[in-house]
C-alpha positions as CSV (number, residue, x, y, z in Angstrom):
1,M,-8.1,24.6,-5.3
2,T,-6.6,21.8,-3.6
3,F,-7.1,24.0,0.8
4,K,-10.2,24.7,-0.6
5,Q,-11.3,20.6,-0.5
6,V,-9.1,19.9,2.3
7,N,-11.6,18.1,5.1
8,I,-11.9,19.8,7.6
9,H,-12.6,17.5,10.4
10,K,-9.3,15.3,9.5
11,A,-6.7,15.7,12.7
12,A,-4.1,18.5,12.1
13,G,-0.2,16.4,11.4
14,P,3.0,17.5,13.5
15,D,3.3,20.7,12.1
16,G,-0.1,21.6,13.9
17,L,-1.7,23.2,10.5
18,P,-5.5,22.3,11.3
19,G,-7.6,21.6,7.9
20,R,-10.1,23.9,8.9
21,V,-7.8,27.4,8.7
22,L,-6.5,25.6,5.3
23,R,-9.8,25.8,3.8
24,A,-11.0,29.2,5.1
25,C,-7.9,30.6,4.1
26,A,-7.6,28.8,0.9
27,D,-7.3,31.8,-0.9
28,Q,-4.3,33.6,1.5
29,L,-2.2,30.9,1.7
30,A,-2.2,29.8,-2.0
31,G,0.9,32.2,-3.2
32,V,2.7,31.7,-0.1
33,F,2.7,27.0,-0.4
34,T,2.8,27.4,-3.9
35,D,5.9,29.5,-3.6
36,I,7.3,26.5,-0.7
37,F,5.9,23.6,-3.3
38,N,7.7,25.2,-6.3
39,M,11.0,26.0,-4.2
40,S,11.0,22.3,-3.0
41,L,10.6,21.0,-6.8
42,I,13.5,22.8,-7.8
43,E,15.2,22.2,-5.4
44,S,14.2,18.2,-4.7
45,V,14.1,18.8,-1.1
46,I,10.7,18.9,1.4
47,P,11.1,20.9,4.5
48,T,11.3,18.4,7.5
49,C,7.6,19.8,9.3
50,F,6.5,18.5,6.3
51,K,7.9,15.0,6.9
52,Q,7.2,14.7,10.5
53,T,4.8,11.7,11.6
54,I,3.1,11.0,14.5
55,I,2.2,7.9,15.4
56,I,-1.0,6.7,17.1
57,P,-1.6,3.1,18.7
58,V,-5.3,2.0,17.8
59,P,-6.0,-1.6,19.0
60,K,-7.4,-3.7,16.6
61,N,-9.3,-5.7,19.2
62,T,-10.7,-5.2,23.1
63,K,-8.1,-7.5,24.3
64,A,-4.6,-6.4,22.8
65,T,-2.0,-8.1,24.5
66,C,1.1,-8.0,22.0
67,L,2.1,-5.0,19.5
68,N,0.9,-7.1,16.5
69,D,-2.5,-6.1,18.0
70,Y,-2.3,-2.4,17.9
71,R,-2.3,-0.6,14.4
72,P,-0.3,2.5,13.7
73,V,-2.9,5.5,12.9
74,A,-0.3,8.2,11.6
75,L,-0.7,11.6,11.8
76,T,1.1,13.9,9.0
77,S,0.7,17.3,7.8
78,I,-2.2,18.4,5.8
79,A,-0.5,20.8,3.8
80,M,1.8,18.0,2.9
81,K,-1.0,16.0,1.5
82,C,-2.1,18.8,-0.7
83,F,1.0,18.9,-2.4
84,E,1.7,15.1,-2.9
85,S,-2.2,15.2,-4.3
86,L,-0.8,16.9,-7.0
87,V,2.4,15.6,-7.6
88,M,0.6,12.5,-7.9
89,A,-1.7,13.6,-10.6
90,H,1.2,14.5,-12.2
91,I,2.7,11.3,-12.4
92,N,-0.5,9.5,-13.3
93,T,-0.5,11.6,-16.4
94,I,2.5,9.9,-17.7
95,I,1.9,6.2,-16.1
96,P,-0.5,3.8,-18.1
97,E,-3.9,2.8,-17.5
98,T,-2.5,-0.3,-17.4
99,L,0.1,0.2,-14.5
100,D,-0.5,-3.4,-12.4
101,P,-3.4,-5.1,-13.3
102,P,-3.6,-7.6,-10.7
103,Q,-3.6,-4.8,-8.0
104,F,-6.7,-4.3,-6.5
105,A,-5.8,-1.6,-3.5
106,Y,-5.6,2.2,-4.5
107,R,-7.9,1.7,-7.3
108,P,-10.9,3.3,-8.2
109,N,-14.2,0.9,-8.2
110,R,-11.8,-1.5,-7.0
111,S,-12.1,-3.7,-3.9
112,T,-11.4,-6.8,-1.5
113,D,-14.6,-8.2,-3.2
114,D,-13.3,-7.6,-6.3
115,A,-10.0,-9.8,-5.4
116,I,-11.7,-12.4,-4.1
117,S,-14.3,-13.1,-7.2
118,I,-11.1,-12.8,-9.6
119,A,-9.7,-15.6,-7.3
120,L,-12.8,-17.8,-6.9
121,H,-13.6,-17.1,-10.4
122,T,-10.0,-18.0,-11.4
123,A,-9.9,-21.3,-9.5
124,L,-14.0,-22.7,-10.5
125,S,-13.9,-21.8,-13.9
126,H,-10.5,-24.2,-13.5
127,L,-12.2,-26.8,-11.7
128,D,-15.0,-27.7,-14.2
129,K,-12.0,-29.4,-16.3
130,R,-11.2,-33.1,-15.4
131,N,-8.2,-34.5,-13.3
132,T,-7.8,-30.4,-12.0
133,Y,-7.5,-28.9,-8.4
134,V,-6.1,-25.4,-7.2
135,R,-3.2,-23.9,-5.2
136,M,-3.6,-20.9,-3.6
137,Q,-0.6,-19.5,-1.7
138,F,-1.5,-16.3,0.5
139,I,1.4,-14.0,1.4
140,D,1.4,-11.0,3.5
141,Y,3.9,-8.6,3.5
142,S,13.7,10.7,-9.0
143,N,15.5,12.9,-6.0
144,W,12.1,14.5,-4.7
145,I,10.5,11.5,-4.6
146,L,14.0,9.9,-2.6
147,D,13.7,12.8,-0.4
148,F,10.2,12.3,0.4
149,L,10.8,8.8,1.2
150,T,14.0,9.1,3.6
151,V,14.9,11.5,6.4
152,R,11.6,10.8,7.6
153,P,11.0,12.0,11.8
154,Q,8.2,9.9,13.5
155,V,7.2,9.7,16.9
156,V,4.9,7.7,18.7
157,R,1.7,8.9,21.4
158,V,0.1,7.0,23.5
159,G,-2.3,9.3,25.5
160,G,0.3,12.0,26.8
161,K,3.4,10.0,26.4
162,T,5.8,11.2,23.0
163,S,8.4,8.8,22.2
164,A,11.5,9.9,21.2
165,T,12.5,10.6,17.7
166,L,13.1,7.7,15.3
167,I,14.5,8.7,12.2
168,L,13.1,6.4,8.5
169,N,14.6,5.9,5.7
170,T,13.0,2.8,4.2
171,G,9.1,1.9,3.3
172,A,6.7,4.1,1.9
173,P,5.3,6.5,4.5
174,Q,2.1,5.1,6.2
175,G,-0.8,8.0,6.1
176,C,0.8,9.4,2.7
177,V,-1.5,10.6,-0.6
178,L,1.6,9.1,-2.1
179,S,2.3,6.0,-0.7
180,P,-0.1,3.8,-2.6
181,L,0.7,5.2,-5.8
182,L,4.8,4.3,-4.8
183,C,3.7,1.1,-3.4
184,S,1.9,0.4,-6.9
185,L,4.7,1.2,-8.7
186,F,7.3,-0.6,-6.6
187,T,5.2,-4.4,-7.2
188,H,4.2,-3.4,-10.3
189,D,7.0,-6.2,-11.6
190,C,5.5,-8.7,-9.6
191,M,3.6,-11.4,-12.4
192,A,3.1,-14.6,-12.9
193,R,5.5,-16.0,-15.0
194,H,3.5,-19.1,-15.9
195,D,0.2,-19.1,-18.0
196,S,-1.4,-21.7,-15.7
197,N,-0.6,-19.0,-12.5
198,T,-2.7,-15.8,-11.6
199,I,-0.9,-13.4,-9.0
200,I,-3.6,-11.1,-7.4
201,K,-3.2,-8.1,-5.1
202,F,-4.7,-5.9,-2.7
203,A,-2.2,-3.8,-0.9
204,D,0.7,-5.7,0.6
205,D,-1.4,-8.4,0.3
206,K,-0.5,-11.2,-2.6
207,T,-2.2,-14.1,-3.8
208,V,-0.7,-16.5,-6.0
209,V,-3.3,-19.1,-7.8
210,G,-2.0,-22.0,-9.7
211,L,-4.0,-24.4,-11.7
212,I,-3.3,-27.6,-11.4
213,T,-4.0,-30.1,-13.8
214,D,-2.6,-33.9,-14.2
215,N,-1.0,-33.4,-10.7
216,D,1.7,-31.1,-12.4
217,E,2.3,-29.0,-9.9
218,T,5.9,-27.5,-11.4
219,A,4.6,-23.9,-12.7
220,Y,3.3,-23.3,-9.6
221,R,6.0,-24.6,-7.1
222,E,8.5,-22.5,-9.9
223,E,6.1,-18.9,-9.6
224,V,5.9,-19.8,-5.0
225,R,9.5,-19.8,-5.3
226,D,10.0,-16.8,-7.5
227,L,8.0,-14.8,-5.5
228,A,10.4,-15.7,-3.0
229,G,12.8,-14.3,-4.6
230,W,11.3,-11.3,-5.6
231,C,10.5,-10.6,-1.7
232,L,14.8,-10.5,-1.2
233,N,14.7,-7.1,-3.3
234,N,14.1,-5.2,0.8
235,L,10.5,-6.8,1.6
236,S,10.2,-9.3,4.3
237,L,7.6,-12.1,4.1
238,N,5.3,-12.6,7.2
239,V,5.9,-16.1,7.5
240,T,3.3,-15.9,10.0
241,K,0.4,-15.0,7.8
242,T,1.6,-16.8,4.8
243,K,-1.4,-19.6,4.3
244,E,-1.8,-22.1,1.5
245,V,-5.5,-23.3,0.6
246,I,-5.7,-26.3,-1.8
247,V,-9.1,-26.7,-3.7
248,D,-9.6,-30.4,-5.0
249,Y,-13.2,-31.4,-5.6
250,R,-11.8,-34.8,-6.5
251,K,-11.4,-35.2,-3.3
252,R,-15.1,-34.8,-1.8
253,C,-16.7,-37.2,0.0
254,T,-19.2,-39.2,-1.8
C-alpha cells in the first residue's frame, strides 16, 4: 500500500530506484521489501544504500556570494522514505497527542501564520494592561533509530561534479520522513519555565516571548539564560540570526 502512494514525480535517491517503478511494481516488490524492512528492524541495522544522501546546493537568491546563500536540497532513497513512514506511523501510536504543543512546524493544520498569530496575541493581550511591555527573543537554530541517524554517507553534487563521500553521525538527516518527528521529540523539553514567558517553535526557529510588568525582566532574562544552557546539548545557536524585539507602547510618540 505504501509503494502505491509514492509520488512518481519525485527524483530518485542515490539507490537509483525511481518512484514510478516502485508504484507500478508495488504488488511484485511488496514481499521482497517487507522481508528487507522486517530484517532491518530485527537486526537494528539499515542497509547503507538506504542511508546515502546526495546534496544539491540551490541558491536562495539570484546573487549567491557565500555558502550561506545556498539551500541544501537532499535526495534520499524513496524506498527508505516508505519504510520511515511505516515506522513513524507506529511511533505516533505510542506518543501523546500533546507532544510539543509550542511546535508549529511538521504538524497538520499548523503553519507559520499560526506561530506568528500566537506570538502577537500573547504580546498584545499583555500590552492591554498598565505599565507593561514585551520582549521577544528570536533564535535560529532505540537502536534502530540510532543506526538510522549514524554512519550516513553523503555527497554534494553540483552540475556533473560530485564530491568525495562524507560520513555523518550527528543531526537529523535532511530530506527524511522521520527527521521532523525526531526533531520534535528532541526539542520537546524546551519549554517556558515561567508563567510570564512563552516559547513558540517553528522547526529549528524559536521565539521567547517575555511579558514584562513593572519593568521587572528577571523571569525573561532567566528564560533566555536557560535556553542558552539548553542549547549546550550539542545544539549550535546561530548568533547571526538571533534578534530581539521590544514592544513597548509606553514609548509611542504623542
